[in-house]
C-alpha positions as CSV (number, residue, x, y, z in Angstrom):
1,M,4.7,-11.1,-5.7
2,S,3.0,-11.7,-2.5
3,L,-0.4,-10.7,-4.1
4,A,0.1,-13.0,-6.9
5,L,0.8,-15.9,-4.6
6,R,-2.2,-15.0,-2.5
7,D,-4.2,-15.0,-5.7
8,A,-2.9,-18.5,-6.5
9,R,-3.7,-19.8,-3.0
10,V,-7.3,-18.3,-3.0
11,L,-8.1,-19.6,-6.4
12,T,-6.7,-23.0,-5.5
13,D,-8.8,-23.1,-2.3
14,F,-12.0,-22.3,-4.3
15,L,-11.3,-24.8,-7.0
16,R,-10.5,-27.5,-4.5
17,A,-13.7,-26.7,-2.5
18,D,-16.2,-27.0,-5.4
19,D,-16.5,-29.3,-8.2
20,D,-18.3,-26.6,-10.3
21,W,-15.2,-24.7,-11.5
22,D,-17.3,-21.8,-12.9
23,A,-18.9,-21.2,-9.5
24,A,-15.3,-21.5,-7.9
25,A,-14.0,-19.0,-10.4
26,H,-16.7,-16.5,-9.6
27,A,-16.2,-16.9,-5.9
28,Y,-12.5,-16.3,-6.4
29,A,-13.3,-13.3,-8.4
30,G,-15.5,-11.8,-5.7
31,E,-12.8,-12.5,-3.1
32,H,-10.1,-11.0,-5.3
33,G,-12.2,-8.0,-5.9
34,R,-12.8,-7.6,-2.1
35,Y,-9.2,-7.6,-1.2
36,Y,-8.0,-5.5,-4.1
37,S,-10.7,-2.9,-3.3
38,V,-9.1,-2.6,0.2
39,I,-5.6,-2.2,-1.3
40,H,-6.8,0.5,-3.7
41,S,-8.7,2.3,-0.9
42,V,-5.6,2.4,1.3
43,E,-3.5,3.6,-1.6
44,D,-6.0,6.4,-2.4
45,W,-5.9,7.5,1.3
46,T,-2.2,7.4,1.4
47,T,-1.9,9.5,-1.7
48,Q,-4.4,12.1,-0.3
49,V,-2.7,12.4,3.0
50,F,0.9,12.3,2.0
51,L,1.3,13.3,-1.6
52,E,-1.4,15.7,-2.6
53,R,-0.8,19.4,-2.6
54,G,-2.8,22.5,-2.0
55,P,-5.1,24.0,0.7
56,Q,-7.6,21.1,0.7
57,A,-4.7,18.5,1.0
58,D,-3.2,20.7,3.9
59,E,-6.7,20.5,5.7
60,I,-6.9,16.8,5.3
61,R,-3.4,16.5,6.8
62,I,-4.3,18.8,9.7
63,R,-7.2,16.5,10.6
64,A,-5.6,13.1,9.7
65,L,-2.0,13.3,10.9
66,P,-2.7,13.6,14.6
67,K,-5.1,10.7,14.5
68,L,-2.7,8.7,12.6
69,A,0.1,9.4,15.0
70,M,-2.0,7.9,17.8
71,D,-2.2,4.5,16.0
72,R,0.9,2.4,16.8
73,H,0.4,0.2,13.7
74,V,0.5,3.3,11.4
75,C,3.5,4.7,13.1
76,R,5.4,1.4,12.7
77,A,4.4,1.2,9.0
78,I,5.6,4.8,8.4
79,S,8.8,4.1,10.3
80,L,9.5,1.2,8.2
81,Q,8.8,3.0,5.0
82,V,11.1,5.9,6.0
83,R,14.0,3.6,6.9
84,T,13.5,1.8,3.6
85,S,13.5,5.1,1.6
86,R,16.7,6.3,3.4
87,S,18.4,3.1,2.8
88,T,17.4,3.2,-0.9
89,L,18.7,6.8,-1.1
90,R,22.1,5.9,0.5
91,R,22.6,3.2,-2.0
92,G,22.1,5.9,-4.8
93,R,18.7,4.8,-6.0
94,G,15.7,6.9,-6.1
95,C,17.5,10.3,-6.1
96,L,16.8,13.0,-8.6
97,A,19.9,14.2,-10.5
98,T,19.5,17.7,-9.0
99,T,19.2,16.4,-5.4
100,R,22.2,17.6,-3.2
101,S,21.2,15.8,-0.1
102,A,23.8,14.0,1.9
103,D,21.5,10.9,1.9
104,C,22.0,10.7,-1.9
105,S,25.7,10.5,-1.9
């Protein structure tokens, strides 16, 4: 939802700044592509570090996790995500039927 609202704001700003709506739309498309590219890069990195399996993924984690642990912004984001996930599990959402964890009761 926040990205849709951002898109609306960015497009509105470009349309108000330029009487040539074609140029404004192209400027918006470039900006949209830039910030979505950042989001996709971060998602790819997150998947590589936290979700992929195998020796190559293990090697990436060995190199990346100590560096990530030193960044207070990353630690806060991970902490918030873990709390959210645990809260979701306690409410009974997101658990697999075979899970016997106390968090999923």
